[in-house]
C-alpha positions as CSV (number, residue, x, y, z in Angstrom):
1,M,-10.4,9.1,0.0
2,T,-7.8,11.6,1.2
3,I,-6.4,9.2,3.8
4,G,-6.5,6.3,1.3
5,A,-4.5,8.3,-1.2
6,L,-2.0,9.4,1.4
7,L,-1.5,5.8,2.6
8,D,-1.2,4.7,-1.0
9,L,1.5,7.4,-1.4
10,G,3.5,5.7,1.3
11,V,2.4,7.0,4.8
12,D,3.0,4.2,7.3
13,E,-0.3,2.6,8.3
14,K,0.9,2.0,11.9
15,T,1.9,5.6,12.3
16,L,-1.7,6.6,11.4
17,I,-3.4,4.1,13.6
18,N,-1.2,4.8,16.6
19,A,-1.8,8.5,16.4
20,L,-5.6,8.0,16.0
21,D,-5.6,5.8,19.1
22,S,-4.6,8.9,21.1
23,L,-8.0,10.4,20.4
24,N,-9.4,7.9,22.9
25,L,-12.6,7.4,20.8
26,D,-14.5,4.1,21.0
27,G,-17.1,2.7,18.7
28,F,-15.2,2.2,15.4
29,N,-12.8,-0.1,13.6
30,L,-10.6,0.8,10.6
31,H,-10.5,-1.3,7.5
32,I,-7.7,-0.6,5.0
33,S,-7.6,-2.6,1.8
34,Q,-6.5,-2.5,-1.8
35,K,-9.2,-2.0,-4.4
36,L,-9.4,-1.8,-8.2
37,V,-11.3,1.3,-9.5
38,K,-11.7,1.3,-13.3
39,G,-8.7,-1.0,-13.3
40,I,-6.5,1.2,-11.2
41,K,-5.1,-0.1,-7.9
42,S,-6.0,2.2,-5.1
43,T,-6.3,2.2,-1.3
44,D,-9.7,2.0,0.4
45,F,-9.8,3.5,3.8
46,D,-13.0,2.8,5.6
47,V,-14.3,3.6,9.1
48,K,-16.7,0.9,10.4
49,L,-18.9,1.9,13.3
50,I,-19.6,-0.6,16.0
51,N,-21.8,-1.0,19.1
52,H,-24.6,1.0,17.5
53,T,-27.9,-0.6,18.4
54,P,-31.4,0.1,17.0
55,H,-33.7,2.5,18.9
56,H,-37.3,2.9,18.0
57,G,-36.6,1.2,14.7
58,H,-33.7,3.5,13.7
59,H,-30.0,3.0,13.7
60,H,-28.1,5.9,15.2
61,H,-25.0,6.0,13.0
62,H,-24.2,9.7,13.7
63,E,-23.7,11.4,17.0
64,H,-24.3,15.1,16.9
65,R,-21.5,17.2,18.3
66,N,-20.7,20.9,18.3
67,L,-17.4,22.6,17.7
68,V,-16.5,22.9,21.4
69,T,-17.0,19.1,21.9
70,V,-14.9,18.2,18.8
71,E,-12.1,20.6,19.8
72,A,-12.1,19.2,23.3
73,I,-11.6,15.6,21.9
74,I,-8.7,16.9,19.8
75,D,-7.1,19.0,22.6
76,Q,-7.3,16.1,25.1
77,S,-5.6,13.7,22.8
78,G,-1.9,12.8,22.6
79,L,-1.6,14.2,19.0
80,D,1.2,16.5,17.9
81,E,0.4,20.1,18.3
82,E,0.7,20.6,14.5
83,V,-1.9,17.9,14.0
84,K,-4.2,19.4,16.6
85,D,-3.9,22.8,15.0
86,L,-4.6,21.6,11.4
87,S,-7.5,19.4,12.5
88,K,-9.2,22.3,14.4
89,R,-8.7,24.6,11.4
90,I,-10.4,22.2,9.1
91,F,-13.4,21.8,11.6
92,M,-13.6,25.5,11.9
93,K,-14.1,25.8,8.1
94,V,-17.1,23.4,8.4
95,A,-18.5,25.2,11.4
96,E,-18.3,28.6,9.8
97,A,-20.1,27.3,6.6
98,E,-22.8,25.5,8.6
99,A,-23.4,28.6,10.7
100,K,-23.8,30.8,7.6
101,V,-26.1,28.3,5.8
102,H,-28.4,27.7,8.8
103,G,-28.3,31.3,10.2
104,K,-26.9,30.3,13.6
105,P,-23.9,31.3,15.8
106,I,-21.0,28.9,15.5
107,D,-21.4,27.6,19.1
108,E,-25.0,26.5,18.2
109,V,-24.0,24.5,15.1
110,H,-24.3,20.8,15.5
111,F,-22.2,19.0,12.9
112,H,-24.5,16.0,12.3
113,E,-22.4,13.9,9.8
114,V,-19.2,15.9,10.4
115,G,-19.5,15.5,14.1
116,A,-19.7,11.7,13.8
117,I,-16.9,9.4,14.7
118,D,-16.1,8.6,11.1
119,S,-15.7,12.2,10.1
120,I,-13.6,13.0,13.1
121,V,-11.3,10.1,12.1
122,D,-11.3,11.4,8.4
123,I,-10.3,14.9,9.3
124,V,-7.8,14.1,12.1
125,G,-6.4,11.2,10.1
126,T,-5.7,13.5,7.1
127,A,-3.9,15.9,9.4
128,I,-1.8,13.1,10.8
129,C,-0.8,11.9,7.4
130,I,0.0,15.4,6.1
131,N,2.1,16.2,9.2
132,H,4.0,12.9,8.6
133,I,4.9,13.9,5.1
134,K,5.5,17.6,5.9
135,P,5.3,18.9,2.3
136,D,6.7,22.3,1.6
137,K,3.7,23.2,-0.6
138,I,0.4,21.6,-1.4
139,Y,-1.4,22.4,-4.7
140,A,-4.8,21.2,-5.8
141,S,-6.5,21.1,-9.1
142,P,-9.9,22.9,-9.6
143,L,-12.5,20.7,-7.9
144,H,-15.0,18.6,-9.8
145,V,-18.2,19.0,-7.7
146,G,-20.7,16.7,-9.5
147,S,-24.4,17.4,-10.0
148,G,-27.9,16.3,-9.1
149,T,-29.1,16.0,-5.5
150,V,-27.9,14.4,-2.2
151,S,-29.9,13.2,0.8
152,C,-28.8,14.4,4.2
153,T,-30.2,15.1,7.7
154,H,-31.9,18.2,6.4
155,G,-33.6,16.4,3.4
156,V,-32.8,16.3,-0.3
157,L,-30.4,19.1,-1.3
158,P,-28.8,20.2,-4.5
159,V,-25.2,19.2,-5.4
160,P,-22.9,20.7,-4.3
161,A,-24.6,21.0,-1.0
162,P,-25.1,24.5,0.5
163,A,-22.4,24.1,3.1
164,T,-20.0,22.8,0.4
165,V,-20.7,25.8,-1.8
166,E,-20.0,28.1,1.2
167,I,-16.7,26.4,1.9
168,L,-15.7,26.5,-1.8
169,K,-16.0,30.3,-2.1
170,N,-13.0,31.7,-4.0
171,I,-11.9,28.2,-5.2
172,P,-12.1,27.2,-8.9
173,V,-14.7,24.5,-9.4
174,Y,-16.4,22.8,-12.4
175,S,-18.9,20.1,-13.3
176,T,-19.1,17.8,-16.2
177,G,-22.6,16.6,-15.4
178,V,-21.7,13.5,-13.5
179,K,-24.6,12.7,-11.2
180,G,-23.4,12.5,-7.6
181,E,-21.8,14.4,-4.8
182,L,-18.1,14.4,-5.8
183,V,-17.1,17.0,-3.1
184,T,-18.5,16.8,0.4
185,P,-18.3,19.5,3.1
186,T,-15.6,17.5,4.8
187,G,-13.6,17.1,1.6
188,A,-14.1,20.8,0.7
189,A,-12.9,21.9,4.2
190,I,-9.8,19.6,4.0
191,V,-8.6,20.8,0.6
192,K,-9.4,24.5,1.3
193,T,-7.4,24.4,4.5
194,V,-4.4,22.5,3.3
195,A,-4.0,23.7,-0.3
196,D,-1.6,26.7,-0.9
197,D,-3.2,27.3,-4.3
198,F,-5.5,25.8,-6.9
199,I,-3.7,25.5,-10.2
200,P,-3.4,23.3,-13.3
201,F,-0.8,20.5,-13.0
202,P,2.4,22.3,-12.0
203,K,5.9,21.8,-13.4
204,M,7.5,19.2,-11.2
205,V,9.6,16.0,-11.1
206,I,7.1,13.3,-10.1
207,E,8.4,10.9,-7.4
208,K,5.3,9.1,-6.1
209,T,1.6,8.8,-6.8
210,G,-1.2,7.6,-4.5
211,Y,-4.8,6.7,-5.2
212,G,-7.6,6.8,-2.7
213,A,-10.7,4.9,-3.6
214,G,-14.3,6.3,-3.3
215,K,-17.2,4.2,-2.1
216,K,-19.6,4.8,-5.0
217,D,-19.3,3.8,-8.7
218,Y,-19.6,6.5,-11.3
219,E,-19.0,6.6,-15.0
220,I,-15.7,8.2,-14.2
221,A,-13.0,6.7,-11.9
222,N,-14.0,7.6,-8.4
223,L,-10.5,8.2,-7.2
224,L,-8.5,10.9,-5.5
225,R,-5.0,11.1,-6.8
226,I,-2.1,12.7,-4.8
227,V,1.2,13.3,-6.6
228,Q,4.4,13.9,-4.7
229,G,7.3,15.5,-6.3
230,S,10.0,18.1,-6.3
231,Q,10.6,21.3,-8.1
232,D,13.7,21.6,-10.3
233,S,15.1,25.1,-11.1
234,N,16.0,23.7,-14.6
235,L,12.4,22.9,-15.5
């Protein structure tokens, strides 16, 4: 949703794809399309995994990687140094949270979903887009976390998931009772790493807006909105 919103904001699609190619990762295709969510035109960014075959009746959609493996993929790529640094800082947020939740040293944490190809693309792709825009400041609203339960590799867990709660420490959050996981560990790590502060809508001159589409349908619009603007001393 973050990449979708940034593309919708105006980040060049080819710039993103060319930079992601430098990761030298196989086994996925990118699908970028326009989608209406509650009547609002948005960009849907989707990572489609390929060449995954059944084994003992199961589909292996997620390859488990640890932090060292993920950082090596990033370091050996042709990405800009700023993109590498931001990507690794986001992954470190997830690793620290998983280590705390599971009671393990960071180097023993295997990321499961976050170590999968799609999540590497999500995190690094976000870093690419933000580096392309080079904003002076990034502000985020308090985060709507959802409610209920979510199924993951560890079983059925409460929403927000334990790793998400750990990452969201010292960040303002709320829930209106919408059933579903509205903030994932990956999303929490991205916004905590890039946001300079969490505040109500700031005084600004709005220049552009971008909407990133979610994959599930809720009673509210499942969208991430990014607003780009400037600050005017006369405001």
